[in-house]
One Martini backbone bead per residue (centre of mass of N, CA, C, O) as a GRO file, in nm:
protein
   57
    1UNK     BB    1  -4.631   0.706 -12.336
    2UNK     BB    2  -4.974   0.751 -12.421
    3UNK     BB    3  -5.172   0.836 -12.721
    4UNK     BB    4  -5.315   1.103 -12.908
    5UNK     BB    5  -5.323   1.240 -13.247
    6UNK     BB    6  -5.411   1.542 -13.423
    7UNK     BB    7  -5.387   1.604 -13.778
    8UNK     BB    8  -5.431   1.899 -13.976
    9UNK     BB    9  -5.459   1.901 -14.334
   10UNK     BB   10  -5.324   1.920 -14.680
   11UNK     BB   11  -5.218   1.756 -14.932
   12UNK     BB   12  -4.885   1.767 -14.942
   13UNK     BB   13  -4.850   1.770 -14.635
   14UNK     BB   14  -4.978   1.495 -14.576
   15UNK     BB   15  -4.782   1.332 -14.746
   16UNK     BB   16  -4.517   1.412 -14.600
   17UNK     BB   17  -4.600   1.318 -14.318
   18UNK     BB   18  -4.657   1.023 -14.390
   19UNK     BB   19  -4.369   0.952 -14.480
   20UNK     BB   20  -4.233   1.015 -14.203
   21UNK     BB   21  -4.390   0.825 -14.026
   22UNK     BB   22  -4.311   0.564 -14.181
   23UNK     BB   23  -3.999   0.606 -14.141
   24UNK     BB   24  -4.063   0.591 -13.806
   25UNK     BB   25  -4.270   0.318 -13.782
   26UNK     BB   26  -4.535   0.376 -13.886
   27UNK     BB   27  -4.880   0.280 -13.948
   28UNK     BB   28  -5.010   0.333 -14.284
   29UNK     BB   29  -5.086   0.511 -14.534
   30UNK     BB   30  -4.904   0.635 -14.799
   31UNK     BB   31  -5.184   0.782 -14.892
   32UNK     BB   32  -5.373   1.012 -14.814
   33UNK     BB   33  -5.642   1.166 -14.856
   34UNK     BB   34  -5.770   1.415 -15.106
   35UNK     BB   35  -6.040   1.460 -15.010
   36UNK     BB   36  -6.286   1.573 -14.849
   37UNK     BB   37  -6.266   1.440 -14.523
   38UNK     BB   38  -6.023   1.283 -14.541
   39UNK     BB   39  -5.815   1.013 -14.399
   40UNK     BB   40  -5.545   0.905 -14.182
   41UNK     BB   41  -5.421   0.622 -14.002
   42UNK     BB   42  -5.171   0.614 -13.740
   43UNK     BB   43  -4.948   0.367 -13.596
   44UNK     BB   44  -4.773   0.282 -13.302
   45UNK     BB   45  -4.586  -0.036 -13.235
   46UNK     BB   46  -4.416   0.024 -13.008
   47UNK     BB   47  -4.262  -0.045 -12.737
   48UNK     BB   48  -4.428   0.155 -12.493
   49UNK     BB   49  -4.539   0.318 -12.740
   50UNK     BB   50  -4.446   0.604 -12.823
   51UNK     BB   51  -4.241   0.790 -12.952
   52UNK     BB   52  -4.059   1.051 -12.849
   53UNK     BB   53  -4.016   1.136 -13.160
   54UNK     BB   54  -4.077   1.335 -13.464
   55UNK     BB   55  -3.940   1.383 -13.770
   56UNK     BB   56  -4.014   1.674 -14.005
   57UNK     BB   57  -3.737   1.706 -14.217
   0.00000   0.00000   0.00000
C-alpha cells in the first residue's frame, strides 16, 4: 500500500512527531519549521511502500 499523509500540527507536537517518524525509518528534517505556514516533508523509503504502522508513543 502506498500513498500520502498530511499531518497538521504546531510547535512541540510537530517536533515530537518528527522524532518518532525518523526513529521509524522515515527521512526528513530533524526539526520541522517553527514559523507560520512552514512544514517538513517526510518520506518512507522502505521496500514495498509505507510501513504498516507508525508508533507515536
